[in-house]
C-alpha positions as CSV (number, residue, x, y, z in Angstrom):
1,M,132.9,136.4,77.1
2,K,136.1,136.2,75.0
3,K,136.0,132.4,74.9
4,M,132.3,132.4,73.9
5,W,133.0,134.9,71.0
6,A,135.9,132.7,69.9
7,I,133.6,129.8,69.6
8,A,131.0,131.8,67.8
9,K,133.7,133.2,65.4
10,K,134.9,129.7,64.6
11,D,131.5,128.8,63.3
12,L,131.0,132.2,61.5
13,D,134.2,131.8,59.7
14,K,132.9,128.6,58.1
15,V,130.5,131.0,56.3
16,F,132.2,134.3,56.0
17,K,135.7,133.0,54.9
18,F,134.3,131.2,51.9
19,P,132.6,133.5,49.4
20,G,130.6,130.6,47.8
21,T,129.1,129.6,51.2
22,L,128.5,133.2,52.1
23,F,126.6,133.8,48.8
24,T,124.4,130.7,49.1
25,T,123.7,130.9,52.8
26,V,123.1,134.7,53.2
27,L,122.7,136.4,49.9
28,L,121.2,133.9,47.5
29,P,117.9,133.3,49.4
30,G,117.1,137.0,49.4
31,L,118.0,137.3,45.7
32,I,115.8,134.2,44.9
33,F,112.9,135.7,46.9
34,F,113.3,139.1,45.0
35,L,113.5,137.5,41.5
36,V,110.7,135.0,41.9
37,Y,108.3,137.1,43.9
38,T,108.9,140.1,41.5
39,S,108.4,137.9,38.4
40,I,105.3,136.3,39.8
41,S,103.9,139.6,40.9
42,V,104.5,141.2,37.5
43,I,102.8,138.2,35.7
44,I,99.8,138.2,38.1
45,N,99.4,142.0,37.8
46,R,99.4,141.7,34.1
47,Q,96.9,138.9,34.2
48,I,94.7,140.9,36.6
49,D,94.8,143.9,34.2
50,K,93.8,141.7,31.3
51,E,90.9,140.2,33.4
52,Q,89.6,143.5,34.4
53,E,89.5,144.7,30.8
54,K,87.3,141.7,29.9
55,E,83.6,142.3,29.5
56,K,81.6,141.1,32.4
57,I,78.0,140.1,31.5
58,V,75.2,140.6,34.1
59,Y,72.1,138.5,33.5
60,V,69.0,140.1,35.1
61,Y,65.9,138.0,35.7
62,E,62.5,139.4,36.6
63,A,63.7,143.0,36.4
64,P,61.1,145.3,38.1
65,T,59.6,148.5,36.8
66,G,62.1,151.4,36.5
67,F,65.2,149.2,37.1
68,I,66.5,149.2,33.5
69,E,66.2,153.0,33.4
70,F,68.0,153.4,36.7
71,Q,70.8,151.0,35.6
72,T,71.2,152.8,32.2
73,Y,71.5,156.1,34.0
74,A,74.1,154.7,36.5
75,S,76.2,153.2,33.6
76,Q,76.1,156.5,31.6
77,N,77.2,158.5,34.6
78,K,80.1,156.1,35.4
79,L,78.4,154.9,38.6
80,L,78.9,151.4,37.4
81,D,82.0,149.8,35.8
82,S,82.1,150.3,32.1
83,S,83.1,146.7,31.5
84,L,79.6,145.5,32.7
85,T,77.0,144.6,30.1
86,F,73.5,144.0,31.4
87,V,71.2,141.5,29.6
88,Y,67.5,141.6,30.4
89,S,66.1,139.4,27.5
90,D,67.1,137.2,24.6
91,Y,69.4,135.3,27.0
92,E,72.2,133.5,25.2
93,Y,72.1,130.6,27.6
94,T,69.5,129.0,29.8
95,R,69.7,129.5,33.5
96,T,71.2,126.0,34.0
97,E,73.8,126.5,31.2
98,L,74.8,129.9,32.6
99,E,75.4,128.5,36.1
100,A,77.5,125.7,34.6
101,K,79.6,128.3,32.8
102,M,80.0,130.4,35.9
103,K,81.5,127.3,37.7
104,D,84.2,127.3,35.1
105,D,85.1,130.8,36.1
106,E,83.4,132.6,33.2
107,H,82.8,136.3,33.7
108,Y,79.0,136.0,34.4
109,I,76.9,137.4,37.2
110,I,73.2,136.7,37.7
111,I,70.8,139.2,39.4
112,V,67.6,137.5,40.4
113,F,64.6,139.5,41.6
114,D,61.6,137.8,43.2
115,E,58.6,137.3,41.0
116,D,56.4,140.4,40.9
117,F,59.1,142.2,42.9
118,Y,57.8,145.8,42.3
119,N,54.3,145.2,43.4
120,K,55.5,143.3,46.5
121,A,57.8,146.2,47.4
122,V,55.1,148.7,47.1
123,A,52.8,146.7,49.3
124,V,55.4,146.6,52.1
125,T,54.3,148.4,55.2
126,N,56.4,149.4,58.3
127,E,54.9,146.4,60.1
128,T,55.9,143.8,57.4
129,P,58.2,141.3,58.9
130,A,61.8,141.0,57.5
131,E,61.3,137.5,56.3
132,D,58.3,138.6,54.1
133,L,60.2,141.3,52.3
134,P,60.9,140.7,48.5
135,N,64.4,139.8,47.8
136,V,67.2,140.3,45.3
137,K,70.0,137.7,44.9
138,I,73.4,138.6,43.3
139,L,74.7,135.2,42.2
140,Y,78.4,134.8,41.3
141,N,81.4,132.4,41.5
142,D,83.1,133.6,44.7
143,Q,86.1,131.5,43.9
144,N,86.9,133.8,40.9
145,E,88.9,136.5,42.5
146,F,88.3,138.8,39.6
147,L,84.5,138.8,40.1
148,G,84.5,139.6,43.8
149,P,84.9,143.3,43.5
150,T,82.3,143.4,40.7
151,A,79.8,141.5,42.8
152,Q,80.5,143.9,45.7
153,A,79.9,146.9,43.4
154,L,76.6,145.5,42.4
155,Y,75.7,144.9,46.0
156,Y,76.2,148.6,46.7
157,F,74.3,149.4,43.5
158,M,71.3,147.6,44.9
159,A,71.4,149.8,48.0
160,A,71.4,152.9,45.7
161,Y,68.5,151.4,43.7
162,K,66.6,150.9,47.0
163,N,67.1,154.5,48.0
164,F,66.1,155.6,44.6
165,V,62.8,153.7,44.8
166,V,62.0,155.0,48.2
167,N,62.9,158.6,47.5
168,Q,61.4,158.9,44.1
169,E,58.3,156.8,44.3
170,L,57.3,155.7,47.8
171,S,58.3,158.4,50.3
172,S,54.9,160.2,49.7
173,V,53.1,157.2,51.2
174,G,55.3,156.8,54.1
175,K,57.4,153.9,53.2
176,T,60.7,153.2,54.9
177,T,64.0,152.2,53.3
178,E,63.3,148.5,54.3
179,I,61.1,147.7,51.3
180,F,63.2,144.8,50.0
181,T,66.3,142.8,50.9
182,Y,69.3,142.0,48.8
183,K,72.3,139.7,49.3
184,M,75.4,138.3,47.5
185,E,75.3,134.5,47.1
186,S,77.8,132.1,45.6
187,I,76.7,129.9,42.7
188,L,78.9,127.1,44.1
189,D,77.7,124.5,46.5
190,E,79.5,123.8,49.7
191,V,81.3,120.7,48.2
192,T,82.6,122.7,45.2
193,Q,83.7,125.6,47.5
194,N,85.6,123.1,49.7
195,T,87.4,121.4,46.8
196,M,88.5,124.7,45.4
197,I,89.9,125.8,48.7
198,L,91.7,122.5,49.0
199,A,93.0,123.0,45.4
200,M,94.5,126.3,46.5
201,M,96.1,125.3,49.7
202,L,97.0,121.5,49.6
203,P,99.7,121.7,46.7
204,M,101.6,124.3,48.7
205,M,101.3,122.4,52.0
206,L,102.4,119.1,50.5
207,M,105.3,120.8,48.7
208,I,106.4,122.2,52.0
209,I,106.0,118.8,53.8
210,I,107.8,116.8,51.0
211,F,110.7,119.2,50.6
212,S,111.3,119.8,54.3
213,G,111.2,116.1,54.9
214,T,113.6,115.4,51.9
215,L,115.9,118.1,53.0
216,G,116.8,116.5,56.3
217,I,117.3,113.1,54.7
218,G,118.9,114.0,51.4
219,V,121.6,116.5,52.4
220,D,123.1,113.8,54.7
221,A,122.9,111.1,52.0
222,I,126.2,112.1,50.3
223,A,127.5,115.2,52.0
224,G,127.2,113.3,55.3
225,E,129.2,110.4,53.9
226,K,131.9,112.9,52.8
227,E,132.1,114.6,56.3
228,R,132.3,111.2,58.1
229,G,134.9,110.0,55.7
230,T,132.9,106.9,54.7
231,L,132.3,107.9,51.1
232,A,135.8,106.6,50.0
233,S,135.0,103.2,51.5
234,L,131.6,103.1,49.8
235,L,133.2,103.8,46.4
236,M,135.7,101.0,46.9
237,M,132.9,98.5,47.1
238,P,132.3,96.4,43.9
239,V,129.3,98.5,43.0
240,R,129.1,100.9,40.1
241,R,128.7,104.6,40.9
242,E,125.5,104.8,39.0
243,Q,124.1,102.1,41.1
244,I,125.2,103.9,44.2
245,I,123.6,107.2,43.3
246,I,120.4,105.5,42.1
247,G,120.2,103.6,45.4
248,K,120.6,106.9,47.2
249,M,117.9,108.4,45.1
250,L,115.5,105.5,45.8
251,S,116.1,105.6,49.6
252,T,115.7,109.3,49.7
253,S,112.5,109.3,47.5
254,I,110.9,106.5,49.6
255,L,111.6,108.2,52.9
256,S,110.4,111.6,51.6
257,L,107.2,109.9,50.3
258,L,106.7,108.3,53.7
259,V,107.1,111.6,55.4
260,A,104.6,113.2,53.1
261,A,102.1,110.3,53.6
262,S,102.5,110.5,57.3
263,S,102.0,114.2,57.4
264,F,99.0,114.0,55.1
265,I,97.4,111.2,57.2
266,G,98.1,113.2,60.3
267,M,96.3,116.2,58.8
268,L,93.3,114.1,57.9
269,S,93.3,112.4,61.3
270,S,93.1,115.8,63.0
271,T,90.1,116.5,60.9
272,L,88.4,113.3,62.0
273,V,88.9,114.4,65.6
274,G,88.1,118.1,65.3
275,G,85.6,118.0,62.4
276,E,87.0,120.9,60.3
277,N,90.7,121.5,59.4
278,M,92.5,124.8,59.5
279,F,90.9,125.9,56.3
280,G,87.4,125.5,57.7
281,I,86.8,122.4,55.5
282,D,84.9,119.4,56.8
283,L,86.9,116.6,55.1
284,T,84.7,114.0,56.7
285,A,81.9,115.2,54.3
286,E,81.5,113.5,51.0
287,L,83.6,115.4,48.5
288,G,83.1,113.0,45.6
289,Y,86.6,111.6,45.3
290,G,86.9,108.0,44.2
291,F,89.6,105.3,44.2
292,G,91.0,106.5,40.9
293,D,91.4,110.0,42.3
294,Y,93.4,108.7,45.3
295,M,95.6,106.6,43.0
296,M,96.3,109.6,40.9
297,L,97.1,111.6,44.0
298,L,99.7,108.8,45.0
299,L,101.2,109.0,41.5
300,I,101.6,112.8,41.7
301,L,103.1,112.5,45.2
302,I,105.6,109.8,43.9
303,V,106.7,112.0,41.0
304,I,107.1,115.1,43.4
305,A,109.1,113.0,45.9
306,F,111.5,111.8,43.1
307,T,111.8,115.2,41.6
308,V,112.6,116.9,45.0
309,S,114.9,114.0,46.0
310,I,117.2,114.4,43.0
311,L,117.3,118.1,43.4
312,V,118.4,117.7,47.0
313,L,120.9,115.0,46.1
314,I,122.5,117.3,43.6
315,C,123.0,119.8,46.4
316,S,124.3,117.0,48.7
317,T,126.8,115.9,46.1
318,L,128.1,119.5,45.6
319,G,128.3,120.2,49.3
320,K,131.4,119.4,51.3
321,N,129.2,118.8,54.4
322,P,125.5,118.6,55.3
323,Q,125.5,122.2,56.3
324,Q,126.8,123.4,53.0
325,A,124.6,121.1,51.1
326,A,121.6,122.5,53.0
327,S,122.6,126.0,52.1
328,Y,122.7,125.0,48.4
329,A,119.2,123.4,48.8
330,M,117.5,126.3,50.5
331,P,117.1,128.5,47.4
332,L,115.5,125.5,45.6
333,Y,113.3,125.1,48.6
334,I,112.1,128.7,48.3
335,V,111.6,128.4,44.5
336,C,109.5,125.2,44.9
337,I,107.3,126.8,47.7
338,M,106.7,129.9,45.6
339,L,105.8,127.9,42.6
340,G,103.4,126.0,44.7
341,I,101.8,129.2,45.8
342,A,101.7,130.6,42.3
343,A,100.1,127.4,40.9
344,S,97.1,128.0,43.2
345,S,96.4,131.5,41.9
346,T,97.6,131.7,38.2
347,D,98.9,129.8,35.3
348,L,101.6,132.5,34.8
349,G,100.1,133.3,31.4
350,L,101.6,130.0,30.0
351,G,98.2,128.4,29.0
352,F,98.7,124.7,28.4
353,G,102.5,125.2,28.6
354,K,102.1,125.3,32.3
355,Y,102.0,121.5,32.3
356,F,105.6,121.4,31.0
357,V,107.2,123.6,33.7
358,P,109.0,121.4,36.2
359,I,107.7,121.5,39.7
360,F,105.0,124.1,38.8
361,N,103.3,121.5,36.6
362,L,103.0,119.0,39.4
363,N,101.3,121.6,41.6
364,V,98.9,122.6,38.8
365,L,98.1,119.0,38.1
366,L,97.4,118.4,41.8
367,S,95.1,121.5,41.8
368,D,93.3,120.1,38.8
369,L,92.9,116.7,40.5
370,I,91.4,118.2,43.6
371,S,89.0,120.5,41.7
372,F,87.9,117.8,39.3
373,K,89.5,119.5,36.2
374,L,91.9,116.6,35.4
375,T,92.2,115.5,31.8
376,V,94.2,112.8,30.0
377,G,96.2,115.4,28.2
378,N,97.1,117.3,31.4
379,V,98.2,114.1,33.0
380,L,100.3,112.9,30.0
381,A,102.0,116.3,29.6
382,T,102.8,116.7,33.3
383,V,104.0,113.1,33.9
384,G,105.9,113.0,30.7
385,S,107.7,116.3,31.1
386,S,108.4,115.4,34.7
387,I,110.0,112.1,33.8
388,A,112.1,113.8,31.2
389,F,113.2,116.4,33.7
390,I,114.1,113.7,36.3
391,G,116.0,111.9,33.6
392,V,118.2,115.0,32.8
393,I,118.8,115.7,36.5
394,V,119.8,112.1,37.1
395,M,122.3,112.3,34.3
396,L,123.8,115.5,35.8
397,L,123.8,113.8,39.2
398,V,125.6,110.7,37.9
399,R,128.2,112.9,36.1
400,A,128.8,114.8,39.3
401,F,129.2,111.7,41.3
402,R,131.8,110.5,38.9
403,S,133.9,113.7,39.4
404,E,136.7,113.1,42.0
405,R,137.1,116.9,42.3
406,I,133.5,117.3,43.3
407,L,133.5,114.4,45.7
408,F,136.8,115.0,47.4
409,D,137.6,118.7,47.0
410,K,138.5,120.0,50.4
411,Q,138.7,123.7,49.5
């Protein structure tokens, strides 16, 4: 036992006897999680508060007798959210225009009653089959997380309306509560829903794949040369240091891109075998992506691979060995993953400025590509700012690689 503990202590001393290593290995990941998660949570909660304060407009078609009065009573007595405004006539948009706006995450909900709804409901008997009952549809964009609770509240409101009609007007003639049916229904078709799910999940998955693949390759690129003692021999070759570091960057980027491509193809292949992937999406169905979309996907992956590679190479240059380099890179890994998660749910209140935030902008652009929201301005802003960011980091990397203290410091 004593000998085993001595071996363990030797490895633990590599961390606990060096404050810098202890901080980056043990303390910094937790601190990064706290700061990033807290910041994103605060921003998202503020955004939710602002969204909840926005007026939500409910367009009602074919409203039956007594429904307007019942809705007015419910609103006045706080049985319905005060942010709801009901429109029964003089519609601002046509039905087609309204559904198009709803797909753009506007705060609209549609309630559609069957034609001649009230008379059909009154004519229902206890023997009327369920499929012949008049129906009410509550149409909304189920990918807008702020509308879900509102649509659910309207669903329960329809249950209250049904009971009101039965108790107030139909109970005397022996009607049951099953005089009509009501249901919530998404305004989005299956293809649109699938693309939105992909837009939420794929950026995070690809960021995890690319960073984890780059981490194993990149930390050894320079820190491994230091540990093996081959870095000095490499620097003695008739090659400029800038050329060495750019060569390292190219090899790391290419390998990380191949890892991403292999993983992505593997995910698609599993879908071809199993039909649906882990998100319940049948990627064998026609989603409407063309050759240009796949080329844009490749461009985004290349930029992500280069960005992640230079970040990992910075850590590899600063680390004395691959283990220490990995400990430096891990906080960056956490930040990149959390930015990938944030990009799928919010713009962090930045508006168009989100396309200028390194890493975050690439995830947002990838989401835009998948959900068919890509514009020339978004692409130019993201790619341009990413190239500028890569250029700055490459300059820092070259300067670090020129420093003899950084490269050969044994302390």
